[in-house]
ChimeraX commands (.cxc) that place a marker at each C-alpha (Angstrom):
marker #1 position -68.22,-32.51,-44.59 radius 0.5
marker #1 position -71.00,-35.12,-44.80 radius 0.5
marker #1 position -69.09,-37.59,-42.64 radius 0.5
marker #1 position -68.40,-34.94,-40.01 radius 0.5
marker #1 position -72.05,-34.00,-39.85 radius 0.5
marker #1 position -73.21,-37.62,-39.59 radius 0.5
marker #1 position -70.70,-38.46,-36.91 radius 0.5
marker #1 position -71.58,-35.42,-34.81 radius 0.5
marker #1 position -75.28,-36.18,-35.07 radius 0.5
marker #1 position -74.76,-39.73,-33.79 radius 0.5
marker #1 position -72.73,-38.55,-30.81 radius 0.5
marker #1 position -75.39,-35.98,-29.87 radius 0.5
marker #1 position -78.13,-38.61,-30.11 radius 0.5
marker #1 position -76.15,-40.90,-27.83 radius 0.5
marker #1 position -75.80,-38.24,-25.14 radius 0.5
marker #1 position -79.46,-37.34,-25.38 radius 0.5
marker #1 position -80.53,-40.97,-25.01 radius 0.5
marker #1 position -78.41,-41.36,-21.88 radius 0.5
marker #1 position -79.79,-38.16,-20.36 radius 0.5
marker #1 position -83.37,-39.28,-20.95 radius 0.5
marker #1 position -82.74,-42.73,-19.45 radius 0.5
marker #1 position -81.07,-41.21,-16.39 radius 0.5
marker #1 position -83.90,-38.75,-15.80 radius 0.5
marker #1 position -86.40,-41.63,-15.63 radius 0.5
marker #1 position -84.73,-42.85,-12.41 radius 0.5
marker #1 position -84.49,-39.49,-10.65 radius 0.5
marker #1 position -87.68,-39.82,-8.50 radius 0.5
marker #1 position -86.42,-43.07,-6.92 radius 0.5
marker #1 position -83.11,-41.61,-5.70 radius 0.5
marker #1 position -82.30,-39.87,-2.42 radius 0.5
marker #1 position -82.23,-36.09,-2.61 radius 0.5
marker #1 position -78.42,-35.84,-2.50 radius 0.5
marker #1 position -78.05,-38.46,-5.20 radius 0.5
marker #1 position -80.84,-36.79,-7.17 radius 0.5
marker #1 position -79.08,-33.44,-7.02 radius 0.5
marker #1 position -75.82,-35.04,-8.11 radius 0.5
marker #1 position -77.50,-36.85,-10.98 radius 0.5
marker #1 position -79.36,-33.72,-11.99 radius 0.5
marker #1 position -76.05,-31.92,-12.12 radius 0.5
marker #1 position -74.69,-34.62,-14.43 radius 0.5
marker #1 position -77.79,-34.41,-16.60 radius 0.5
marker #1 position -77.42,-30.64,-16.84 radius 0.5
marker #1 position -73.80,-31.09,-17.89 radius 0.5
marker #1 position -74.83,-33.63,-20.54 radius 0.5
marker #1 position -77.55,-31.33,-21.84 radius 0.5
marker #1 position -74.98,-28.51,-22.05 radius 0.5
marker #1 position -72.71,-30.84,-24.03 radius 0.5
marker #1 position -75.57,-31.66,-26.38 radius 0.5
marker #1 position -76.26,-27.97,-26.89 radius 0.5
marker #1 position -72.58,-27.34,-27.65 radius 0.5
marker #1 position -72.49,-30.23,-30.14 radius 0.5
marker #1 position -75.59,-28.93,-31.87 radius 0.5
marker #1 position -74.01,-25.48,-32.11 radius 0.5
marker #1 position -70.87,-27.05,-33.61 radius 0.5
marker #1 position -73.02,-28.95,-36.09 radius 0.5
marker #1 position -74.80,-25.77,-37.10 radius 0.5
marker #1 position -71.51,-23.89,-37.48 radius 0.5
marker #1 position -70.00,-26.73,-39.50 radius 0.5
marker #1 position -72.85,-26.99,-41.97 radius 0.5
marker #1 position -73.89,-23.31,-41.86 radius 0.5
marker #1 position -74.98,-22.15,-45.29 radius 0.5
marker #1 position -73.76,-25.35,-46.93 radius 0.5
marker #1 position -76.42,-27.80,-45.74 radius 0.5
marker #1 position -77.79,-27.73,-49.29 radius 0.5
marker #1 position -75.05,-28.69,-51.72 radius 0.5
marker #1 position -77.29,-29.09,-54.77 radius 0.5
marker #1 position -80.53,-27.58,-55.93 radius 0.5
marker #1 position -79.20,-24.51,-57.74 radius 0.5
marker #1 position -79.61,-23.84,-61.45 radius 0.5
marker #1 position -76.65,-21.97,-62.89 radius 0.5
marker #1 position -77.73,-20.04,-65.97 radius 0.5
marker #1 position -74.72,-17.81,-66.55 radius 0.5
marker #1 position -71.02,-18.47,-67.09 radius 0.5
marker #1 position -68.67,-17.70,-64.20 radius 0.5
marker #1 position -64.97,-16.92,-64.14 radius 0.5
marker #1 position -62.28,-15.00,-62.27 radius 0.5
marker #1 position -63.73,-11.66,-61.18 radius 0.5
marker #1 position -67.38,-12.74,-61.25 radius 0.5
marker #1 position -69.46,-11.66,-58.25 radius 0.5
marker #1 position -72.89,-12.27,-56.77 radius 0.5
marker #1 position -75.27,-14.96,-55.59 radius 0.5
marker #1 position -74.31,-17.34,-58.39 radius 0.5
marker #1 position -70.72,-17.40,-57.11 radius 0.5
marker #1 position -71.81,-18.04,-53.52 radius 0.5
marker #1 position -74.06,-20.91,-54.64 radius 0.5
marker #1 position -71.20,-22.30,-56.73 radius 0.5
marker #1 position -68.95,-22.28,-53.67 radius 0.5
marker #1 position -71.64,-24.07,-51.64 radius 0.5
marker #1 position -71.91,-26.82,-54.24 radius 0.5
marker #1 position -68.12,-27.18,-54.50 radius 0.5
marker #1 position -67.85,-27.39,-50.70 radius 0.5
marker #1 position -70.44,-30.16,-50.73 radius 0.5
marker #1 position -68.61,-32.36,-53.24 radius 0.5
marker #1 position -65.88,-34.65,-51.94 radius 0.5
marker #1 position -62.46,-33.41,-53.01 radius 0.5
marker #1 position -63.51,-30.01,-54.38 radius 0.5
marker #1 position -63.77,-27.87,-51.23 radius 0.5
marker #1 position -62.40,-24.33,-51.43 radius 0.5
marker #1 position -60.92,-24.28,-47.93 radius 0.5
marker #1 position -61.27,-25.90,-44.51 radius 0.5
marker #1 position -61.18,-22.67,-42.50 radius 0.5
marker #1 position -61.72,-19.00,-43.16 radius 0.5
marker #1 position -63.23,-17.36,-46.24 radius 0.5
marker #1 position -64.59,-19.90,-48.69 radius 0.5
marker #1 position -64.81,-22.74,-46.17 radius 0.5
marker #1 position -68.16,-24.47,-45.50 radius 0.5
marker #1 position -70.47,-21.92,-43.91 radius 0.5
marker #1 position -68.17,-19.05,-44.93 radius 0.5
marker #1 position -68.85,-18.94,-48.66 radius 0.5
marker #1 position -68.43,-15.57,-50.36 radius 0.5
marker #1 position -69.81,-13.90,-53.47 radius 0.5
marker #1 position -66.36,-13.33,-55.02 radius 0.5
marker #1 position -64.84,-15.62,-57.66 radius 0.5
marker #1 position -61.13,-15.57,-56.84 radius 0.5
marker #1 position -58.19,-17.93,-56.85 radius 0.5
marker #1 position -59.68,-20.37,-54.31 radius 0.5
marker #1 position -62.87,-20.70,-56.33 radius 0.5
marker #1 position -60.98,-21.19,-59.55 radius 0.5
marker #1 position -58.79,-23.91,-58.00 radius 0.5
marker #1 position -61.88,-25.67,-56.63 radius 0.5
marker #1 position -63.57,-25.51,-60.05 radius 0.5
marker #1 position -60.47,-27.06,-61.62 radius 0.5
marker #1 position -60.70,-29.93,-59.10 radius 0.5
marker #1 position -64.42,-30.30,-59.89 radius 0.5
marker #1 position -63.71,-30.42,-63.63 radius 0.5
marker #1 position -60.92,-32.96,-63.18 radius 0.5
marker #1 position -63.11,-35.09,-60.93 radius 0.5
marker #1 position -65.88,-35.31,-63.52 radius 0.5
marker #1 position -63.68,-35.45,-66.63 radius 0.5
marker #1 position -64.57,-31.97,-67.93 radius 0.5
marker #1 position -61.99,-30.53,-70.32 radius 0.5
marker #1 position -60.34,-28.14,-70.50 radius 0.5
marker #1 position -60.01,-28.07,-66.70 radius 0.5
marker #1 position -59.02,-24.40,-66.44 radius 0.5
marker #1 position -61.41,-23.18,-63.73 radius 0.5
marker #1 position -63.88,-21.50,-66.09 radius 0.5
marker #1 position -67.54,-22.33,-65.46 radius 0.5
marker #1 position -68.89,-22.51,-69.00 radius 0.5
marker #1 position -71.80,-24.45,-70.55 radius 0.5
marker #1 position -70.31,-27.93,-69.97 radius 0.5
marker #1 position -69.43,-27.30,-66.33 radius 0.5
marker #1 position -72.79,-25.60,-65.72 radius 0.5
marker #1 position -74.59,-28.62,-67.20 radius 0.5
marker #1 position -72.80,-30.90,-64.74 radius 0.5
marker #1 position -73.54,-28.59,-61.82 radius 0.5
marker #1 position -77.18,-28.36,-62.83 radius 0.5
marker #1 position -77.48,-32.13,-63.20 radius 0.5
marker #1 position -76.73,-32.43,-59.48 radius 0.5
marker #1 position -80.11,-30.89,-58.59 radius 0.5
marker #1 position -82.40,-28.26,-60.08 radius 0.5
marker #1 position -84.73,-26.77,-57.49 radius 0.5
marker #1 position -83.86,-23.11,-57.02 radius 0.5
marker #1 position -83.35,-20.89,-60.06 radius 0.5
marker #1 position -80.78,-18.19,-59.36 radius 0.5
marker #1 position -80.89,-15.26,-61.82 radius 0.5
marker #1 position -77.70,-13.59,-63.05 radius 0.5
marker #1 position -76.40,-10.80,-60.84 radius 0.5
marker #1 position -75.33,-7.50,-62.43 radius 0.5
marker #1 position -72.93,-5.43,-60.35 radius 0.5
marker #1 position -73.15,-1.66,-61.06 radius 0.5
marker #1 position -69.86,-0.27,-62.30 radius 0.5
marker #1 position -68.64,-3.74,-63.25 radius 0.5
marker #1 position -70.76,-4.65,-66.29 radius 0.5
marker #1 position -71.63,-8.32,-66.68 radius 0.5
marker #1 position -74.36,-10.19,-68.47 radius 0.5
marker #1 position -75.59,-9.05,-71.86 radius 0.5
marker #1 position -74.58,-10.80,-75.06 radius 0.5
marker #1 position -71.36,-11.13,-76.97 radius 0.5
marker #1 position -70.72,-12.46,-80.45 radius 0.5
marker #1 position -67.35,-13.87,-81.46 radius 0.5
marker #1 position -66.10,-14.12,-85.03 radius 0.5
marker #1 position -62.82,-14.73,-86.81 radius 0.5
marker #1 position -60.93,-11.67,-87.90 radius 0.5
marker #1 position -58.45,-11.27,-90.72 radius 0.5
marker #1 position -55.91,-13.96,-89.85 radius 0.5
marker #1 position -52.14,-13.46,-89.95 radius 0.5
marker #1 position -50.36,-15.30,-92.77 radius 0.5
marker #1 position -48.20,-18.34,-92.04 radius 0.5
marker #1 position -44.59,-17.38,-91.54 radius 0.5
marker #1 position -41.35,-18.27,-89.81 radius 0.5
marker #1 position -40.94,-17.23,-86.19 radius 0.5
marker #1 position -37.36,-16.19,-85.42 radius 0.5
marker #1 position -35.86,-17.05,-82.06 radius 0.5
marker #1 position -36.50,-14.41,-79.39 radius 0.5
marker #1 position -39.06,-12.59,-81.60 radius 0.5
marker #1 position -41.81,-10.95,-79.54 radius 0.5
marker #1 position -45.56,-10.61,-80.11 radius 0.5
marker #1 position -45.72,-12.84,-83.18 radius 0.5
marker #1 position -49.40,-12.75,-84.29 radius 0.5
marker #1 position -51.19,-16.11,-84.52 radius 0.5
marker #1 position -54.97,-15.76,-84.23 radius 0.5
marker #1 position -57.31,-12.77,-84.49 radius 0.5
marker #1 position -60.91,-12.66,-83.21 radius 0.5
marker #1 position -63.57,-9.96,-83.29 radius 0.5
marker #1 position -65.69,-9.46,-80.16 radius 0.5
marker #1 position -68.99,-7.60,-80.56 radius 0.5
marker #1 position -71.17,-6.53,-77.62 radius 0.5
marker #1 position -74.96,-6.59,-77.88 radius 0.5
marker #1 position -77.34,-4.01,-76.45 radius 0.5
marker #1 position -75.42,-3.63,-73.17 radius 0.5
marker #1 position -71.81,-3.27,-72.09 radius 0.5
marker #1 position -69.95,-6.56,-71.71 radius 0.5
marker #1 position -66.98,-7.39,-69.51 radius 0.5
marker #1 position -64.51,-9.87,-71.03 radius 0.5
marker #1 position -62.25,-11.37,-68.38 radius 0.5
marker #1 position -59.80,-13.29,-70.58 radius 0.5
marker #1 position -59.43,-15.66,-73.52 radius 0.5
marker #1 position -58.45,-19.30,-73.14 radius 0.5
marker #1 position -55.83,-20.18,-75.73 radius 0.5
marker #1 position -54.63,-23.66,-76.69 radius 0.5
marker #1 position -51.47,-24.70,-78.52 radius 0.5
marker #1 position -51.83,-27.35,-81.21 radius 0.5
marker #1 position -49.57,-28.81,-83.87 radius 0.5
marker #1 position -46.38,-30.89,-83.76 radius 0.5
marker #1 position -44.53,-28.68,-81.31 radius 0.5
marker #1 position -43.68,-28.24,-77.63 radius 0.5
marker #1 position -44.89,-25.60,-75.20 radius 0.5
marker #1 position -41.31,-24.57,-74.60 radius 0.5
marker #1 position -41.25,-23.01,-78.06 radius 0.5
marker #1 position -42.91,-20.00,-76.39 radius 0.5
marker #1 position -41.53,-17.92,-73.55 radius 0.5
marker #1 position -45.05,-16.53,-73.15 radius 0.5
marker #1 position -48.41,-15.93,-74.84 radius 0.5
marker #1 position -50.02,-12.48,-74.90 radius 0.5
marker #1 position -53.22,-10.75,-76.00 radius 0.5
marker #1 position -53.03,-7.58,-78.12 radius 0.5
marker #1 position -55.60,-4.94,-79.04 radius 0.5
marker #1 position -55.80,-3.67,-82.62 radius 0.5
marker #1 position -53.54,-0.71,-81.75 radius 0.5
marker #1 position -50.86,-3.09,-80.48 radius 0.5
marker #1 position -51.57,-2.46,-76.79 radius 0.5
marker #1 position -50.97,-5.58,-74.70 radius 0.5
marker #1 position -53.86,-6.68,-72.47 radius 0.5
marker #1 position -52.50,-8.11,-69.22 radius 0.5
marker #1 position -49.23,-9.96,-68.84 radius 0.5
marker #1 position -47.63,-12.79,-70.82 radius 0.5
marker #1 position -48.79,-16.22,-69.70 radius 0.5
marker #1 position -47.08,-19.61,-69.90 radius 0.5
marker #1 position -48.84,-22.64,-71.37 radius 0.5
marker #1 position -49.87,-25.22,-68.77 radius 0.5
marker #1 position -49.74,-29.01,-68.92 radius 0.5
marker #1 position -52.98,-28.96,-70.95 radius 0.5
marker #1 position -51.23,-26.77,-73.55 radius 0.5
marker #1 position -53.48,-23.87,-72.54 radius 0.5
marker #1 position -53.21,-20.39,-71.08 radius 0.5
marker #1 position -55.73,-17.73,-70.01 radius 0.5
marker #1 position -54.53,-14.45,-71.53 radius 0.5
marker #1 position -55.73,-10.91,-70.94 radius 0.5
marker #1 position -57.32,-9.17,-67.99 radius 0.5
marker #1 position -60.89,-7.84,-67.51 radius 0.5
marker #1 position -61.90,-5.11,-69.95 radius 0.5
marker #1 position -65.22,-3.66,-71.10 radius 0.5
marker #1 position -66.63,-3.68,-74.63 radius 0.5
marker #1 position -69.21,-0.94,-74.97 radius 0.5
marker #1 position -72.73,-1.79,-76.12 radius 0.5
marker #1 position -73.06,-2.09,-79.89 radius 0.5
marker #1 position -69.31,-1.87,-80.54 radius 0.5
marker #1 position -66.70,-4.36,-81.69 radius 0.5
marker #1 position -63.13,-4.96,-80.61 radius 0.5
marker #1 position -60.49,-6.91,-82.51 radius 0.5
marker #1 position -57.89,-8.74,-80.45 radius 0.5
marker #1 position -54.95,-10.88,-81.51 radius 0.5
marker #1 position -53.32,-13.79,-79.73 radius 0.5
marker #1 position -49.57,-13.52,-80.08 radius 0.5
marker #1 position -46.58,-15.52,-78.92 radius 0.5
marker #1 position -43.16,-14.56,-77.62 radius 0.5
marker #1 position -40.61,-16.92,-79.17 radius 0.5
marker #1 position -38.10,-18.67,-76.93 radius 0.5
marker #1 position -34.49,-19.31,-77.94 radius 0.5
marker #1 position -33.86,-21.62,-80.87 radius 0.5
marker #1 position -31.94,-24.54,-79.35 radius 0.5
marker #1 position -33.48,-27.92,-80.17 radius 0.5
marker #1 position -36.91,-26.43,-80.83 radius 0.5
marker #1 position -36.20,-25.09,-84.32 radius 0.5
marker #1 position -38.33,-26.36,-87.19 radius 0.5
marker #1 position -41.47,-27.02,-85.14 radius 0.5
marker #1 position -44.93,-26.15,-86.48 radius 0.5
marker #1 position -47.22,-24.52,-83.95 radius 0.5
marker #1 position -50.72,-23.01,-83.82 radius 0.5
marker #1 position -52.50,-20.99,-81.13 radius 0.5
marker #1 position -56.29,-21.40,-81.10 radius 0.5
marker #1 position -58.90,-19.51,-79.06 radius 0.5
marker #1 position -61.02,-22.19,-77.32 radius 0.5
marker #1 position -63.04,-20.02,-74.92 radius 0.5
marker #1 position -64.01,-16.41,-74.28 radius 0.5
marker #1 position -64.30,-15.99,-70.52 radius 0.5
marker #1 position -67.18,-13.66,-69.77 radius 0.5
marker #1 position -70.45,-13.56,-67.86 radius 0.5
marker #1 position -72.23,-12.56,-71.06 radius 0.5
marker #1 position -74.11,-14.97,-73.30 radius 0.5
marker #1 position -71.71,-15.92,-76.09 radius 0.5
marker link #1:1,2 radius 0.2
marker link #1:2,3 radius 0.2
marker link #1:3,4 radius 0.2
marker link #1:4,5 radius 0.2
marker link #1:5,6 radius 0.2
marker link #1:6,7 radius 0.2
marker link #1:7,8 radius 0.2
marker link #1:8,9 radius 0.2
marker link #1:9,10 radius 0.2
marker link #1:10,11 radius 0.2
marker link #1:11,12 radius 0.2
marker link #1:12,13 radius 0.2
marker link #1:13,14 radius 0.2
marker link #1:14,15 radius 0.2
marker link #1:15,16 radius 0.2
marker link #1:16,17 radius 0.2
marker link #1:17,18 radius 0.2
marker link #1:18,19 radius 0.2
marker link #1:19,20 radius 0.2
marker link #1:20,21 radius 0.2
marker link #1:21,22 radius 0.2
marker link #1:22,23 radius 0.2
marker link #1:23,24 radius 0.2
marker link #1:24,25 radius 0.2
marker link #1:25,26 radius 0.2
marker link #1:26,27 radius 0.2
marker link #1:27,28 radius 0.2
marker link #1:28,29 radius 0.2
marker link #1:29,30 radius 0.2
marker link #1:30,31 radius 0.2
marker link #1:31,32 radius 0.2
marker link #1:32,33 radius 0.2
marker link #1:33,34 radius 0.2
marker link #1:34,35 radius 0.2
marker link #1:35,36 radius 0.2
marker link #1:36,37 radius 0.2
marker link #1:37,38 radius 0.2
marker link #1:38,39 radius 0.2
marker link #1:39,40 radius 0.2
marker link #1:40,41 radius 0.2
marker link #1:41,42 radius 0.2
marker link #1:42,43 radius 0.2
marker link #1:43,44 radius 0.2
marker link #1:44,45 radius 0.2
marker link #1:45,46 radius 0.2
marker link #1:46,47 radius 0.2
marker link #1:47,48 radius 0.2
marker link #1:48,49 radius 0.2
marker link #1:49,50 radius 0.2
marker link #1:50,51 radius 0.2
marker link #1:51,52 radius 0.2
marker link #1:52,53 radius 0.2
marker link #1:53,54 radius 0.2
marker link #1:54,55 radius 0.2
marker link #1:55,56 radius 0.2
marker link #1:56,57 radius 0.2
marker link #1:57,58 radius 0.2
marker link #1:58,59 radius 0.2
marker link #1:59,60 radius 0.2
marker link #1:60,61 radius 0.2
marker link #1:61,62 radius 0.2
marker link #1:62,63 radius 0.2
marker link #1:63,64 radius 0.2
marker link #1:64,65 radius 0.2
marker link #1:65,66 radius 0.2
marker link #1:66,67 radius 0.2
marker link #1:67,68 radius 0.2
marker link #1:68,69 radius 0.2
marker link #1:69,70 radius 0.2
marker link #1:70,71 radius 0.2
marker link #1:71,72 radius 0.2
marker link #1:72,73 radius 0.2
marker link #1:73,74 radius 0.2
marker link #1:74,75 radius 0.2
marker link #1:75,76 radius 0.2
marker link #1:76,77 radius 0.2
marker link #1:77,78 radius 0.2
marker link #1:78,79 radius 0.2
marker link #1:79,80 radius 0.2
marker link #1:80,81 radius 0.2
marker link #1:81,82 radius 0.2
marker link #1:82,83 radius 0.2
marker link #1:83,84 radius 0.2
marker link #1:84,85 radius 0.2
marker link #1:85,86 radius 0.2
marker link #1:86,87 radius 0.2
marker link #1:87,88 radius 0.2
marker link #1:88,89 radius 0.2
marker link #1:89,90 radius 0.2
marker link #1:90,91 radius 0.2
marker link #1:91,92 radius 0.2
marker link #1:92,93 radius 0.2
marker link #1:93,94 radius 0.2
marker link #1:94,95 radius 0.2
marker link #1:95,96 radius 0.2
marker link #1:96,97 radius 0.2
marker link #1:97,98 radius 0.2
marker link #1:98,99 radius 0.2
marker link #1:99,100 radius 0.2
marker link #1:100,101 radius 0.2
marker link #1:101,102 radius 0.2
marker link #1:102,103 radius 0.2
marker link #1:103,104 radius 0.2
marker link #1:104,105 radius 0.2
marker link #1:105,106 radius 0.2
marker link #1:106,107 radius 0.2
marker link #1:107,108 radius 0.2
marker link #1:108,109 radius 0.2
marker link #1:109,110 radius 0.2
marker link #1:110,111 radius 0.2
marker link #1:111,112 radius 0.2
marker link #1:112,113 radius 0.2
marker link #1:113,114 radius 0.2
marker link #1:114,115 radius 0.2
marker link #1:115,116 radius 0.2
marker link #1:116,117 radius 0.2
marker link #1:117,118 radius 0.2
marker link #1:118,119 radius 0.2
marker link #1:119,120 radius 0.2
marker link #1:120,121 radius 0.2
marker link #1:121,122 radius 0.2
marker link #1:122,123 radius 0.2
marker link #1:123,124 radius 0.2
marker link #1:124,125 radius 0.2
marker link #1:125,126 radius 0.2
marker link #1:126,127 radius 0.2
marker link #1:127,128 radius 0.2
marker link #1:128,129 radius 0.2
marker link #1:129,130 radius 0.2
marker link #1:130,131 radius 0.2
marker link #1:131,132 radius 0.2
marker link #1:132,133 radius 0.2
marker link #1:133,134 radius 0.2
marker link #1:134,135 radius 0.2
marker link #1:135,136 radius 0.2
marker link #1:136,137 radius 0.2
marker link #1:137,138 radius 0.2
marker link #1:138,139 radius 0.2
marker link #1:139,140 radius 0.2
marker link #1:140,141 radius 0.2
marker link #1:141,142 radius 0.2
marker link #1:142,143 radius 0.2
marker link #1:143,144 radius 0.2
marker link #1:144,145 radius 0.2
marker link #1:145,146 radius 0.2
marker link #1:146,147 radius 0.2
marker link #1:147,148 radius 0.2
marker link #1:148,149 radius 0.2
marker link #1:149,150 radius 0.2
marker link #1:150,151 radius 0.2
marker link #1:151,152 radius 0.2
marker link #1:152,153 radius 0.2
marker link #1:153,154 radius 0.2
marker link #1:154,155 radius 0.2
marker link #1:155,156 radius 0.2
marker link #1:156,157 radius 0.2
marker link #1:157,158 radius 0.2
marker link #1:158,159 radius 0.2
marker link #1:159,160 radius 0.2
marker link #1:160,161 radius 0.2
marker link #1:161,162 radius 0.2
marker link #1:162,163 radius 0.2
marker link #1:163,164 radius 0.2
marker link #1:164,165 radius 0.2
marker link #1:165,166 radius 0.2
marker link #1:166,167 radius 0.2
marker link #1:167,168 radius 0.2
marker link #1:168,169 radius 0.2
marker link #1:169,170 radius 0.2
marker link #1:170,171 radius 0.2
marker link #1:171,172 radius 0.2
marker link #1:172,173 radius 0.2
marker link #1:173,174 radius 0.2
marker link #1:174,175 radius 0.2
marker link #1:175,176 radius 0.2
marker link #1:176,177 radius 0.2
marker link #1:177,178 radius 0.2
marker link #1:178,179 radius 0.2
marker link #1:179,180 radius 0.2
marker link #1:180,181 radius 0.2
marker link #1:181,182 radius 0.2
marker link #1:182,183 radius 0.2
marker link #1:183,184 radius 0.2
marker link #1:184,185 radius 0.2
marker link #1:185,186 radius 0.2
marker link #1:186,187 radius 0.2
marker link #1:187,188 radius 0.2
marker link #1:188,189 radius 0.2
marker link #1:189,190 radius 0.2
marker link #1:190,191 radius 0.2
marker link #1:191,192 radius 0.2
marker link #1:192,193 radius 0.2
marker link #1:193,194 radius 0.2
marker link #1:194,195 radius 0.2
marker link #1:195,196 radius 0.2
marker link #1:196,197 radius 0.2
marker link #1:197,198 radius 0.2
marker link #1:198,199 radius 0.2
marker link #1:199,200 radius 0.2
marker link #1:200,201 radius 0.2
marker link #1:201,202 radius 0.2
marker link #1:202,203 radius 0.2
marker link #1:203,204 radius 0.2
marker link #1:204,205 radius 0.2
marker link #1:205,206 radius 0.2
marker link #1:206,207 radius 0.2
marker link #1:207,208 radius 0.2
marker link #1:208,209 radius 0.2
marker link #1:209,210 radius 0.2
marker link #1:210,211 radius 0.2
marker link #1:211,212 radius 0.2
marker link #1:212,213 radius 0.2
marker link #1:213,214 radius 0.2
marker link #1:214,215 radius 0.2
marker link #1:215,216 radius 0.2
marker link #1:216,217 radius 0.2
marker link #1:217,218 radius 0.2
marker link #1:218,219 radius 0.2
marker link #1:219,220 radius 0.2
marker link #1:220,221 radius 0.2
marker link #1:221,222 radius 0.2
marker link #1:222,223 radius 0.2
marker link #1:223,224 radius 0.2
marker link #1:224,225 radius 0.2
marker link #1:225,226 radius 0.2
marker link #1:226,227 radius 0.2
marker link #1:227,228 radius 0.2
marker link #1:228,229 radius 0.2
marker link #1:229,230 radius 0.2
marker link #1:230,231 radius 0.2
marker link #1:231,232 radius 0.2
marker link #1:232,233 radius 0.2
marker link #1:233,234 radius 0.2
marker link #1:234,235 radius 0.2
marker link #1:235,236 radius 0.2
marker link #1:236,237 radius 0.2
marker link #1:237,238 radius 0.2
marker link #1:238,239 radius 0.2
marker link #1:239,240 radius 0.2
marker link #1:240,241 radius 0.2
marker link #1:241,242 radius 0.2
marker link #1:242,243 radius 0.2
marker link #1:243,244 radius 0.2
marker link #1:244,245 radius 0.2
marker link #1:245,246 radius 0.2
marker link #1:246,247 radius 0.2
marker link #1:247,248 radius 0.2
marker link #1:248,249 radius 0.2
marker link #1:249,250 radius 0.2
marker link #1:250,251 radius 0.2
marker link #1:251,252 radius 0.2
marker link #1:252,253 radius 0.2
marker link #1:253,254 radius 0.2
marker link #1:254,255 radius 0.2
marker link #1:255,256 radius 0.2
marker link #1:256,257 radius 0.2
marker link #1:257,258 radius 0.2
marker link #1:258,259 radius 0.2
marker link #1:259,260 radius 0.2
marker link #1:260,261 radius 0.2
marker link #1:261,262 radius 0.2
marker link #1:262,263 radius 0.2
marker link #1:263,264 radius 0.2
marker link #1:264,265 radius 0.2
marker link #1:265,266 radius 0.2
marker link #1:266,267 radius 0.2
marker link #1:267,268 radius 0.2
marker link #1:268,269 radius 0.2
marker link #1:269,270 radius 0.2
marker link #1:270,271 radius 0.2
marker link #1:271,272 radius 0.2
marker link #1:272,273 radius 0.2
marker link #1:273,274 radius 0.2
marker link #1:274,275 radius 0.2
marker link #1:275,276 radius 0.2
marker link #1:276,277 radius 0.2
marker link #1:277,278 radius 0.2
marker link #1:278,279 radius 0.2
marker link #1:279,280 radius 0.2
marker link #1:280,281 radius 0.2
marker link #1:281,282 radius 0.2
marker link #1:282,283 radius 0.2
marker link #1:283,284 radius 0.2
marker link #1:284,285 radius 0.2
marker link #1:285,286 radius 0.2
marker link #1:286,287 radius 0.2
marker link #1:287,288 radius 0.2
marker link #1:288,289 radius 0.2
marker link #1:289,290 radius 0.2
marker link #1:290,291 radius 0.2
view
């Protein structure tokens, strides 16, 4: 985007310089020639105006790509000014743009954190060596974003009917005992955490889970998140190349209450994967609340 802007500005300056030089000779020309030259000058001025309009449309709301302070975590489903500013910064960094045209493109940033934003955040994290690069804007990613300029402080945005913000504490629950996992067994419990909301309702979007231990990802056909009553939250997810998966879907924990959730795995067929030792750890709680 920066190169496009610079190139367009140089072209416009060139046309303007020519028009000014030509107008200096107008009084010395015959009337017919003067009229013809004036017509050319008018055409050049129209071209300059069009180029300036293109420049404005290209940069739009993205002329400032730094200068925002991000003071809340962002993830899939987040909304508000923070998300729009995040998209502006991503669009201003080489190789992390959301899109070239349409929603999310420079000048067309939105306030919705969807798939395009997540993919752009992943590219940003990979570019600057932030791990895990899963598209979640947590403290490490926010620190990098904030290091790129800190002029305007943008407060967290709370959307009525979609609680965000607040505080959330995370603690270990009563952990399942080590055991054998038979082939094709479903919902084998691995890790339990207790999530407690503070003085306001908290929306939890998902948990980021990571496989560790001397094993392969193929040992699982999927990883799921379960409530204490056994209800599954969201769909089963496959582990990615970073041995991670984001499990669950947005749900609300009421103010002053706790919820216990368990990360479980669906076992694949035995085959050559028998005898492996595997663990599933919770590495991030994806929420707009302060954790």
